[in-house]
C-alpha positions as a Python dict, from the first residue, in 0.01 Angstrom:
ca = {
    (1, 'M'): (0, 0, 0),
    (2, 'S'): (-242, -246, 151),
    (3, 'R'): (-195, -617, 105),
    (4, 'F'): (-532, -650, -72),
    (5, 'L'): (-440, -382, -326),
    (6, 'R'): (-104, -547, -399),
    (7, 'L'): (-269, -889, -449),
    (8, 'S'): (-530, -731, -675),
    (9, 'L'): (-263, -569, -890),
    (10, 'V'): (-65, -894, -913),
    (11, 'G'): (-385, -1081, -1008),
    (12, 'V'): (-486, -830, -1275),
    (13, 'F'): (-138, -776, -1425),
    (14, 'P'): (-126, -1095, -1640),
    (15, 'F'): (-464, -1008, -1792),
    (16, 'A'): (-348, -656, -1875),
    (17, 'L'): (-71, -803, -2091),
    (18, 'A'): (-309, -1027, -2285),
    (19, 'C'): (-375, -935, -2645),
    (20, 'Y'): (-702, -973, -2833),
    (21, 'H'): (-649, -1169, -3156),
    (22, 'A'): (-908, -1296, -3405),
    (23, 'T'): (-841, -1487, -3728),
    (24, 'V'): (-1078, -1562, -4016),
    (25, 'D'): (-957, -1833, -4253),
    (26, 'T'): (-1155, -1844, -4581),
    (27, 'G'): (-1021, -2181, -4698),
    (28, 'L'): (-845, -2031, -4999),
    (29, 'K'): (-477, -2106, -5055),
    (30, 'P'): (-268, -1811, -4924),
    (31, 'S'): (-22, -1626, -5143),
    (32, 'A'): (286, -1427, -5044),
    (33, 'Q'): (98, -1094, -5086),
    (34, 'V'): (9, -941, -4747),
    (35, 'V'): (-172, -613, -4675),
    (36, 'E'): (-115, -471, -4327),
    (37, 'K'): (-251, -176, -4134),
    (38, 'S'): (-81, -158, -3793),
    (39, 'F'): (-276, 131, -3641),
    (40, 'A'): (-628, 110, -3784),
    (41, 'A'): (-826, 378, -3598),
    (42, 'G'): (-1125, 263, -3396),
    (43, 'W'): (-1313, 493, -3160),
    (44, 'I'): (-1503, 483, -2829),
    (45, 'F'): (-1412, 140, -2690),
    (46, 'G'): (-1414, 0, -3045),
    (47, 'L'): (-1783, 82, -3092),
    (48, 'V'): (-1688, 278, -3403),
    (49, 'P'): (-1477, 25, -3594),
    (50, 'P'): (-1177, 108, -3813),
    (51, 'S'): (-1242, 193, -4176),
    (52, 'T'): (-1239, -92, -4426),
    (53, 'V'): (-896, -204, -4546),
    (54, 'A'): (-903, -166, -4925),
    (55, 'T'): (-765, -498, -5052),
    (56, 'A'): (-964, -545, -5374),
    (57, 'S'): (-696, -381, -5590),
    (58, 'Q'): (-413, -572, -5422),
    (59, 'C'): (-584, -911, -5371),
    (60, 'S'): (-733, -989, -5711),
    (61, 'H'): (-830, -1344, -5605),
    (62, 'G'): (-976, -1247, -5268),
    (63, 'A'): (-846, -1295, -4915),
    (64, 'A'): (-719, -1621, -4771),
    (65, 'K'): (-681, -1503, -4411),
    (66, 'I'): (-782, -1195, -4215),
    (67, 'E'): (-630, -1127, -3873),
    (68, 'T'): (-721, -852, -3628),
    (69, 'Q'): (-528, -787, -3312),
    (70, 'L'): (-514, -548, -3019),
    (71, 'S'): (-144, -559, -2934),
    (72, 'F'): (3, -437, -2609),
    (73, 'V'): (93, -105, -2774),
    (74, 'N'): (-261, -71, -2917),
    (75, 'Q'): (-407, -136, -2572),
    (76, 'L'): (-165, 109, -2411),
    (77, 'V'): (-274, 384, -2651),
    (78, 'A'): (-639, 300, -2583),
    (79, 'F'): (-574, 316, -2207),
    (80, 'L'): (-392, 650, -2232),
    (81, 'T'): (-679, 802, -2434),
    (82, 'L'): (-943, 655, -2200),
    (83, 'D'): (-1057, 430, -2488),
    (84, 'I'): (-1167, 724, -2698),
    (85, 'F'): (-907, 619, -2958),
    (86, 'T'): (-889, 238, -2983),
    (87, 'P'): (-638, 134, -3252),
    (88, 'M'): (-602, -222, -3379),
    (89, 'S'): (-371, -408, -3615),
    (90, 'I'): (-523, -565, -3928),
    (91, 'K'): (-339, -812, -4151),
    (92, 'V'): (-489, -956, -4471),
    (93, 'T'): (-317, -1241, -4654),
    (94, 'C'): (-424, -1248, -5019),
    (95, 'A'): (-533, -1570, -5186),
    (96, 'E'): (-371, -1742, -5481),
    (97, 'G'): (-578, -1805, -5792),
    (98, 'G'): (-834, -2084, -5785),
    (99, 'R'): (-1100, -2159, -5530),
    (100, 'A'): (-1142, -2328, -5196),
    (101, 'S'): (-1155, -2702, -5215),
    (102, 'V'): (-1476, -2878, -5121),
    (103, 'S'): (-1448, -3199, -4926),
    (104, 'P'): (-1530, -3502, -5146),
    (105, 'T'): (-1769, -3627, -4877),
    (106, 'A'): (-1953, -3295, -4842),
    (107, 'P'): (-2317, -3300, -4954),
    (108, 'T'): (-2350, -3120, -5287),
    (109, 'I'): (-2655, -3025, -5492),
    (110, 'D'): (-2590, -2960, -5861),
    (111, 'V'): (-2852, -2738, -6029),
    (112, 'G'): (-2680, -2707, -6365),
    (113, 'A'): (-2556, -2404, -6556),
    (114, 'D'): (-2890, -2314, -6715),
    (115, 'A'): (-3108, -2344, -6402),
    (116, 'T'): (-3409, -2119, -6363),
    (117, 'P'): (-3437, -1888, -6061),
    (118, 'E'): (-3705, -2122, -5921),
    (119, 'Q'): (-3472, -2424, -5953),
    (120, 'I'): (-3193, -2230, -5782),
    (121, 'R'): (-3422, -2131, -5491),
    (122, 'D'): (-3535, -2493, -5460),
    (123, 'A'): (-3173, -2615, -5456),
    (124, 'I'): (-3077, -2362, -5188),
    (125, 'S'): (-3379, -2463, -4980),
    (126, 'R'): (-3281, -2832, -5009),
    (127, 'A'): (-2921, -2746, -4918),
    (128, 'V'): (-3037, -2563, -4603),
    (129, 'G'): (-3244, -2864, -4496),
    (130, 'L'): (-2958, -3102, -4572),
    (131, 'S'): (-2715, -2885, -4378),
    (132, 'L'): (-2945, -2870, -4075),
    (133, 'R'): (-2995, -3249, -4075),
    (134, 'A'): (-2624, -3327, -4120),
    (135, 'N'): (-2505, -3040, -3897),
    (136, 'A'): (-2245, -2967, -4166),
    (137, 'P'): (-2215, -2739, -4469),
    (138, 'A'): (-2397, -2833, -4789),
    (139, 'Y'): (-2289, -2692, -5125),
    (140, 'V'): (-2491, -2577, -5426),
    (141, 'E'): (-2307, -2592, -5758),
    (142, 'Y'): (-2419, -2413, -6075),
}
């Protein structure tokens, strides 16, 4: 084996062991309820994503955290099938009751419970402008 080929393999090997991992945190308080799907079937390099994980019946208050991962085993299966079958692991942590807390310093626009559709559109428009100026989220409360 040539020296160049050996160095190339040594240089690529650490990257081959790396795992893709993405986490979405919704800001809701997590509960102990977790829904997992370890071999969610994706196809053709992941261009056809896995089917939706049905959590509505199990997570009555929504999801607190969603994690997707291509583990070493998932990547090995994808490699062996020439990426025709690209499995991934999906883990959803359900939320407890309640809602996400809004920072006390966050800009908030209160339109009231009996606002007209025009007032709601105006409030959303003002919130967008406020968010762009502050470069931070703005909240509209009903």
